[in-house]
Residue frames relative to the residue before (quaternion, step in Angstrom):
aa qw qx qy qz dx dy dz
X 1.0000 0.0000 0.0000 0.0000 0.00 0.00 0.00
X 0.4066 -0.7193 0.5104 0.2384 3.56 -0.87 0.95
X 0.4894 -0.6488 0.4953 0.3068 3.52 -1.08 0.71
X 0.2495 -0.7581 0.5875 0.1338 3.58 -1.05 0.81
X 0.3087 -0.7580 0.5473 0.1748 3.58 -0.69 1.10
X 0.0777 -0.7872 0.6110 0.0319 3.58 -0.75 1.04
X 0.6834 -0.4576 0.3419 0.4547 3.60 -1.21 0.29
X 0.7433 0.3470 -0.2817 0.4977 3.55 -0.95 0.91
X 0.5312 -0.6852 0.3781 0.3245 3.58 1.28 0.05
X 0.4357 0.6955 -0.4749 0.3176 3.63 1.17 0.29
X 0.2504 -0.7628 0.5802 0.1371 3.58 -0.76 1.02
X 0.2884 -0.8116 0.4832 0.1572 3.55 -0.03 1.33
X 0.6646 0.5152 -0.3150 0.4400 3.58 0.87 -0.91
X 0.6652 0.5001 -0.3050 0.4631 3.56 0.91 -0.89
X 0.6594 0.5129 -0.3155 0.4500 3.55 0.95 -0.88
X 0.6481 0.5006 -0.3185 0.4774 3.56 0.98 -0.77
X 0.6369 0.5364 -0.3255 0.4481 3.55 1.03 -0.78
X 0.6508 0.5045 -0.3091 0.4758 3.56 1.01 -0.83
X 0.6482 0.5110 -0.3207 0.4646 3.58 1.00 -0.80
X 0.6402 0.5218 -0.3180 0.4655 3.57 1.04 -0.81
X 0.6524 0.5091 -0.3101 0.4680 3.58 0.98 -0.87
X 0.6571 0.5112 -0.3078 0.4605 3.59 0.95 -0.87
X 0.6492 0.5124 -0.3175 0.4639 3.58 1.00 -0.83
X 0.6453 0.5149 -0.3178 0.4663 3.57 0.99 -0.80
X 0.6511 0.5075 -0.3201 0.4648 3.59 0.96 -0.84
X 0.6408 0.5246 -0.3268 0.4553 3.59 0.99 -0.79
X 0.6770 0.4747 -0.2849 0.4849 3.55 0.96 -0.90
X 0.6396 0.5291 -0.3218 0.4555 3.56 1.04 -0.76
X 0.6146 0.5488 -0.3422 0.4517 3.57 1.03 -0.78
X 0.6697 0.4857 -0.2956 0.4777 3.58 0.94 -0.88
X 0.6802 0.5086 -0.2936 0.4387 3.58 0.92 -0.93
X 0.7290 0.4247 -0.2486 0.4758 3.58 0.81 -0.98
X 0.5978 0.5341 -0.3657 0.4730 3.60 1.23 -0.29
X 0.7079 0.4588 -0.2431 0.4789 3.55 1.16 -0.66
X 0.8186 0.1927 -0.0498 0.5388 3.57 0.92 -0.98
X 0.5758 -0.5588 0.4598 0.3805 3.55 -1.28 0.34
X 0.7062 -0.4849 0.3112 0.4114 3.55 -1.23 0.57
X 0.7225 0.4601 -0.2590 0.4462 3.56 0.78 -1.04
X 0.6480 0.5253 -0.3192 0.4498 3.60 1.22 -0.36
X 0.6106 0.5587 -0.3530 0.4364 3.59 1.22 -0.30
X 0.1796 -0.7709 0.6060 0.0795 3.55 -0.83 1.06
X 0.3330 -0.7584 0.5204 0.2078 3.57 -0.56 1.11
X 0.5731 0.5705 -0.3843 0.4454 3.59 1.18 -0.46
X 0.6817 0.4703 -0.2850 0.4825 3.57 0.89 -0.96
X 0.6369 0.5394 -0.3295 0.4415 3.56 0.99 -0.81
X 0.6702 0.4840 -0.2986 0.4768 3.57 0.91 -0.90
X 0.6434 0.5313 -0.3248 0.4453 3.56 0.98 -0.83
X 0.6396 0.5380 -0.3302 0.4387 3.58 1.02 -0.76
X 0.6950 0.4365 -0.2601 0.5087 3.58 1.22 -0.49
X 0.4742 -0.6918 0.4291 0.3353 3.55 1.28 -0.11
X 0.5773 0.5514 -0.3925 0.4568 3.59 1.14 0.61
X 0.6142 -0.5540 0.4088 0.3856 3.55 -1.24 0.37
X 0.5811 -0.5936 0.4304 0.3532 3.56 -1.11 0.71
X 0.6160 0.5725 -0.3387 0.4220 3.56 1.13 -0.62
X 0.4912 0.6696 -0.4315 0.3524 3.58 1.24 -0.27
X 0.6435 0.5222 -0.3279 0.4535 3.58 1.03 -0.76
X 0.6511 0.4891 -0.3132 0.4886 3.57 0.99 -0.77
X 0.6314 0.5485 -0.3289 0.4385 3.58 1.02 -0.80
X 0.7596 0.3919 -0.2054 0.4766 3.56 0.83 -1.00
X 0.8387 0.2265 -0.0621 0.4914 3.59 0.93 -0.88
X 0.5283 -0.6646 0.4011 0.3440 3.59 1.23 -0.05
X 0.7517 -0.3243 0.2022 0.5375 3.58 1.24 0.10
X 0.7579 -0.4050 0.2656 0.4370 3.54 -1.34 0.05
X 0.6512 0.5324 -0.3223 0.4343 3.57 0.94 -0.87
X 0.6794 0.4745 -0.2852 0.4816 3.57 0.89 -0.93
X 0.6094 0.5532 -0.3333 0.4598 3.55 1.11 -0.73
X 0.6530 0.5225 -0.2999 0.4589 3.58 0.92 -0.94
X 0.6772 0.4848 -0.2927 0.4699 3.58 0.90 -0.92
X 0.6392 0.5223 -0.3247 0.4618 3.59 1.04 -0.76
X 0.6269 0.5282 -0.3302 0.4679 3.58 1.05 -0.75
X 0.6727 0.4847 -0.2984 0.4727 3.59 0.91 -0.89
X 0.6327 0.5307 -0.3308 0.4568 3.58 1.00 -0.81
X 0.6718 0.4832 -0.3076 0.4697 3.58 0.90 -0.87
X 0.6267 0.5341 -0.3443 0.4511 3.60 0.98 -0.78
X 0.6629 0.4942 -0.2979 0.4771 3.57 0.98 -0.86
X 0.6443 0.5230 -0.3177 0.4587 3.59 1.00 -0.82
X 0.6609 0.5053 -0.3101 0.4602 3.56 0.94 -0.87
X 0.6541 0.5066 -0.3129 0.4665 3.57 0.98 -0.84
X 0.6665 0.4907 -0.2995 0.4747 3.58 0.91 -0.91
X 0.6459 0.5288 -0.3225 0.4463 3.59 0.97 -0.83
X 0.6584 0.5037 -0.3079 0.4668 3.56 0.98 -0.84
X 0.6510 0.5051 -0.3147 0.4711 3.59 1.00 -0.79
X 0.6783 0.5062 -0.2881 0.4479 3.57 0.94 -0.91
X 0.6734 0.5211 -0.2891 0.4375 3.58 1.10 -0.70
X 0.5093 0.6644 -0.4223 0.3477 3.59 1.22 -0.24
X 0.1099 -0.7836 0.6105 0.0345 3.54 -1.04 0.84
X 0.5458 0.6113 -0.4583 0.3441 3.55 -1.25 0.41
X 0.7514 -0.3621 0.2731 0.4794 3.60 -1.29 -0.13
X 0.6369 -0.5847 0.3504 0.3601 3.56 -1.07 0.79
X 0.6812 0.4896 -0.3036 0.4518 3.59 0.85 -0.91
X 0.6316 0.5233 -0.3258 0.4703 3.56 1.05 -0.75
X 0.6549 0.5037 -0.3140 0.4677 3.59 0.97 -0.83
X 0.6331 0.5267 -0.3356 0.4573 3.58 1.00 -0.77
X 0.6598 0.5092 -0.3061 0.4600 3.57 0.93 -0.90
X 0.6790 0.4707 -0.2922 0.4816 3.58 0.93 -0.88
X 0.6159 0.5525 -0.3419 0.4456 3.57 1.10 -0.66
X 0.6465 0.4984 -0.3151 0.4840 3.57 1.02 -0.78
X 0.6125 0.5378 -0.3441 0.4660 3.59 1.02 -0.76
X 0.6533 0.5146 -0.3100 0.4607 3.56 0.97 -0.87
X 0.6439 0.5145 -0.3212 0.4664 3.59 0.95 -0.85
X 0.6672 0.4948 -0.3079 0.4640 3.58 0.92 -0.85
X 0.6159 0.5362 -0.3395 0.4668 3.57 1.06 -0.73
X 0.6662 0.5025 -0.3003 0.4621 3.56 0.90 -0.96
X 0.6529 0.5183 -0.3152 0.4537 3.58 0.96 -0.84
X 0.6648 0.4910 -0.2992 0.4769 3.58 1.09 -0.69
X 0.7433 0.4384 -0.2253 0.4523 3.56 0.88 -0.98
X 0.7936 0.1713 -0.0780 0.5786 3.58 1.12 -0.65
X 0.0446 -0.8771 0.4763 0.0426 3.59 0.74 1.01
X 0.7114 0.4501 -0.2887 0.4561 3.60 0.84 -0.85
X 0.6365 0.5056 -0.3339 0.4772 3.59 1.01 -0.72
X 0.6406 0.5155 -0.3223 0.4690 3.58 0.99 -0.81
X 0.6432 0.5196 -0.3123 0.4677 3.55 0.97 -0.89
X 0.6589 0.5215 -0.3134 0.4424 3.58 0.92 -0.90
X 0.7020 0.4799 -0.2715 0.4509 3.57 0.94 -0.88
X 0.8345 0.2958 -0.1044 0.4530 3.56 0.83 -0.98
X 0.5383 0.5771 -0.4327 0.4358 3.59 1.19 -0.09
X 0.5725 -0.5852 0.4423 0.3662 3.56 -1.27 0.35
X 0.0019 -0.8568 0.5136 -0.0464 3.56 0.36 1.28
X 0.4643 -0.6686 0.5091 0.2795 3.54 -1.24 0.53
X 0.5401 0.6364 -0.3920 0.3869 3.58 1.27 -0.31
X 0.3694 -0.7749 0.4711 0.2029 3.58 -0.37 1.25
X 0.6693 0.5044 -0.3129 0.4469 3.62 0.97 -0.76
X 0.6409 0.4882 -0.3198 0.4987 3.58 1.04 -0.72
X 0.6372 0.5300 -0.3237 0.4563 3.56 1.00 -0.81
X 0.6275 0.5401 -0.3344 0.4501 3.58 1.06 -0.74
X 0.6221 0.5238 -0.3342 0.4763 3.60 1.04 -0.76
X 0.6694 0.4987 -0.2965 0.4639 3.57 0.86 -0.97
X 0.6933 0.4929 -0.2921 0.4371 3.58 0.81 -0.98
X 0.6160 0.5500 -0.3473 0.4444 3.59 1.05 -0.73
X 0.7184 0.4205 -0.2510 0.4940 3.58 0.88 -0.90
X 0.5781 0.5565 -0.3747 0.4644 3.59 1.14 -0.52
X 0.6430 0.5185 -0.3145 0.4677 3.59 1.01 -0.80
X 0.6256 0.5351 -0.3359 0.4577 3.59 1.01 -0.80
X 0.6803 0.4823 -0.2917 0.4686 3.57 0.90 -0.91
X 0.6238 0.5322 -0.3334 0.4653 3.59 1.02 -0.77
X 0.6367 0.5279 -0.3221 0.4607 3.59 0.94 -0.89
X 0.6717 0.5038 -0.3003 0.4525 3.58 0.89 -0.93
X 0.6621 0.5036 -0.3093 0.4608 3.59 0.98 -0.79
X 0.6235 0.5385 -0.3418 0.4523 3.59 1.00 -0.79
X 0.6771 0.4771 -0.2900 0.4794 3.58 0.90 -0.93
X 0.6061 0.5586 -0.3488 0.4462 3.59 1.06 -0.70
X 0.7235 0.4455 -0.2394 0.4699 3.56 0.99 -0.86
X 0.8536 0.1726 -0.0368 0.4901 3.60 0.87 -0.92
X 0.3697 -0.7238 0.4928 0.3108 3.62 1.21 -0.36
X 0.7440 0.2740 -0.2081 0.5728 3.58 1.21 0.36
X 0.3488 -0.7111 0.5623 0.2378 3.55 -1.32 0.09
X 0.3318 0.8217 -0.4245 0.1858 3.55 1.22 0.48
X 0.7228 0.4524 -0.2509 0.4583 3.61 1.09 -0.54
X 0.3508 -0.7341 0.5410 0.2130 3.62 -0.56 1.09
X 0.5937 0.5732 -0.3599 0.4352 3.58 1.13 -0.65
X 0.6919 0.4641 -0.2834 0.4749 3.58 0.83 -0.96
X 0.6269 0.5357 -0.3430 0.4499 3.59 0.98 -0.78
X 0.6609 0.4933 -0.3066 0.4753 3.59 0.93 -0.88
X 0.6456 0.5261 -0.3191 0.4522 3.57 1.00 -0.85
X 0.6842 0.4790 -0.2869 0.4691 3.60 0.92 -0.89
X 0.6089 0.5356 -0.3512 0.4680 3.59 1.07 -0.68
X 0.6601 0.4943 -0.3022 0.4782 3.56 1.00 -0.80
X 0.6238 0.5445 -0.3289 0.4541 3.56 1.07 -0.76
X 0.6463 0.5105 -0.3183 0.4695 3.59 0.97 -0.84
X 0.6530 0.5013 -0.3130 0.4735 3.59 0.95 -0.86
X 0.6151 0.5482 -0.3368 0.4558 3.58 1.08 -0.75
X 0.6405 0.5209 -0.3292 0.4583 3.60 0.92 -0.90
X 0.6581 0.5148 -0.3150 0.4502 3.57 0.86 -0.95
X 0.6833 0.4910 -0.2857 0.4587 3.57 0.90 -0.94
X 0.6464 0.5247 -0.3180 0.4535 3.57 1.01 -0.82
X 0.6741 0.4837 -0.3009 0.4702 3.58 0.91 -0.90
X 0.6203 0.5233 -0.3427 0.4733 3.60 1.03 -0.69
X 0.6379 0.5184 -0.3248 0.4678 3.58 0.97 -0.86
X 0.6509 0.5225 -0.3130 0.4532 3.57 0.97 -0.85
X 0.6740 0.4960 -0.3093 0.4518 3.59 0.90 -0.87
X 0.7010 0.4762 -0.2729 0.4554 3.58 1.05 -0.70
X 0.8019 0.3137 -0.1430 0.4879 3.59 1.00 -0.75
X 0.1105 -0.8148 0.5469 0.1577 3.59 1.03 -0.84
X 0.2863 0.7775 -0.5041 0.2438 3.56 1.03 0.82
X 0.7452 0.3108 -0.1841 0.5606 3.58 1.25 -0.33
X 0.5027 -0.5991 0.5168 0.3483 3.52 -1.30 0.30
X 0.6496 -0.4909 0.3948 0.4256 3.55 -1.27 0.24
X 0.6315 0.5400 -0.3345 0.4447 3.58 1.01 -0.77
X 0.6536 0.5047 -0.3173 0.4663 3.59 1.02 -0.73
X 0.6093 0.5338 -0.3461 0.4733 3.58 1.07 -0.70
X 0.6602 0.5042 -0.3021 0.4675 3.56 0.90 -0.94
X 0.6464 0.5278 -0.3181 0.4500 3.57 0.96 -0.84
X 0.6460 0.5102 -0.3204 0.4687 3.58 0.99 -0.77
X 0.6546 0.5127 -0.3199 0.4543 3.58 0.95 -0.85
X 0.6699 0.4940 -0.3079 0.4610 3.59 0.86 -0.93
X 0.6730 0.4958 -0.3011 0.4588 3.58 0.88 -0.90
X 0.6584 0.5042 -0.3077 0.4664 3.57 1.00 -0.80
X 0.5981 0.5618 -0.3643 0.4404 3.57 1.08 -0.67
X 0.6820 0.4715 -0.2927 0.4764 3.57 0.85 -0.95
X 0.6520 0.5176 -0.3144 0.4562 3.57 0.98 -0.81
X 0.6357 0.5317 -0.3203 0.4589 3.56 1.06 -0.77
X 0.6578 0.4975 -0.3096 0.4732 3.58 0.94 -0.88
X 0.6499 0.5174 -0.3188 0.4564 3.57 0.94 -0.87
X 0.6556 0.5089 -0.3142 0.4611 3.59 0.93 -0.86
X 0.6398 0.5190 -0.3227 0.4660 3.58 1.03 -0.78
X 0.6586 0.5116 -0.3041 0.4605 3.58 0.99 -0.84
X 0.6348 0.5199 -0.3289 0.4675 3.57 1.03 -0.74
X 0.6930 0.4735 -0.2690 0.4723 3.56 1.04 -0.79
X 0.7936 0.0946 -0.0268 0.6004 3.57 1.05 -0.80
X 0.1956 -0.8323 0.5101 0.0940 3.61 0.10 1.28
X 0.5762 0.6043 -0.3878 0.3903 3.62 1.19 -0.23
X 0.4810 0.6677 -0.4418 0.3573 3.60 1.23 -0.22
X 0.1849 -0.7802 0.5912 0.0871 3.58 -0.87 0.99
X 0.3079 -0.7764 0.5256 0.1616 3.54 -0.61 1.13
X 0.4516 -0.6484 0.5380 0.2937 3.54 -1.18 0.61
X 0.6264 -0.5079 0.4247 0.4114 3.53 -1.27 0.29
X 0.5877 0.5824 -0.3702 0.4224 3.60 1.08 -0.67
X 0.6694 0.5024 -0.3022 0.4561 3.57 0.94 -0.90
X 0.6537 0.4976 -0.3123 0.4770 3.58 0.98 -0.83
X 0.6523 0.5157 -0.3163 0.4567 3.59 0.95 -0.87
X 0.6159 0.5424 -0.3462 0.4546 3.59 1.06 -0.71
X 0.6588 0.4951 -0.3083 0.4752 3.58 0.97 -0.82
X 0.6591 0.5176 -0.3081 0.4502 3.58 0.98 -0.85
X 0.6507 0.5367 -0.3133 0.4362 3.58 1.13 -0.63
X 0.7044 0.4033 -0.2489 0.5284 3.59 1.26 -0.32
X 0.4184 -0.7396 0.4599 0.2579 3.63 -0.41 1.16
X 0.6781 0.4974 -0.3020 0.4489 3.58 0.98 -0.77
X 0.6669 0.5040 -0.3055 0.4560 3.57 1.21 -0.39
X 0.4876 0.6909 -0.4298 0.3165 3.57 1.22 -0.36
X 0.5906 0.5926 -0.3617 0.4114 3.58 1.11 -0.64
X 0.6172 0.5555 -0.3459 0.4368 3.58 1.17 -0.50
X 0.5728 0.6748 -0.3758 0.2744 3.56 1.03 -0.74
X 0.5899 0.5681 -0.3814 0.4287 3.59 1.05 -0.61
X 0.6700 0.4771 -0.2889 0.4899 3.55 0.96 -0.87
X 0.6496 0.5332 -0.3252 0.4335 3.56 0.94 -0.87
X 0.6918 0.4992 -0.2929 0.4317 3.58 0.89 -0.92
X 0.6847 0.4775 -0.2948 0.4650 3.58 1.10 -0.55
X 0.7484 0.4098 -0.2198 0.4728 3.57 1.14 -0.51
X 0.8162 0.1892 -0.0874 0.5388 3.60 1.12 -0.30
X 0.3776 -0.6504 0.6037 0.2645 3.50 -1.23 0.59
X 0.3194 -0.7256 0.5619 0.2362 3.57 -1.19 0.33
X 0.2419 -0.7436 0.6053 0.1487 3.52 -1.22 0.60
X 0.4840 -0.6500 0.4951 0.3132 3.51 -1.09 0.65
């Protein structure tokens, strides 16, 4: 459909197209979170929105492109929500884990597709791109720099651990949400300590030290931290 120029420069056709694409992505997110890929009918999905089945091919090139776009948007929304969090580091970590658990509960199949060890190279590329973003953010949170390969490797492993732990929780429900959060927080401190032992040149930010001080169980680490690292404001 051609865009129609109206007074004030509003492109009606483009705006409708964007709204149609957004509606399809929203419906796709619900469908792929509920059903397996092969169980989702794009014809039925389009019909439920009152649009032509060809709309999905027009916007996304077909079911495969539609599926990848849905996963990309889900990852973007999750990353955006995590990045927008403000407050003390430990509080943000706790709220971030709550958000991950919520997403895993509300969108189980999409979460599984993104974070399970999938053979799909394109889905894996989406996951790895956002995993790298989160790793970068954690490195800067801890050191204000990206200079230590040891810390980068440690944080990359920590992110993979979180993904695996949340997947295990969604599949088994053997632990409470509080226990999952406790494991993540404890592993974070352990990961930082292991990195410091391996590379004593790592300089911790005040944020990282304050996060440890805010957790009574982490205070025991501080003796080791103070002997192996300087802190930066």
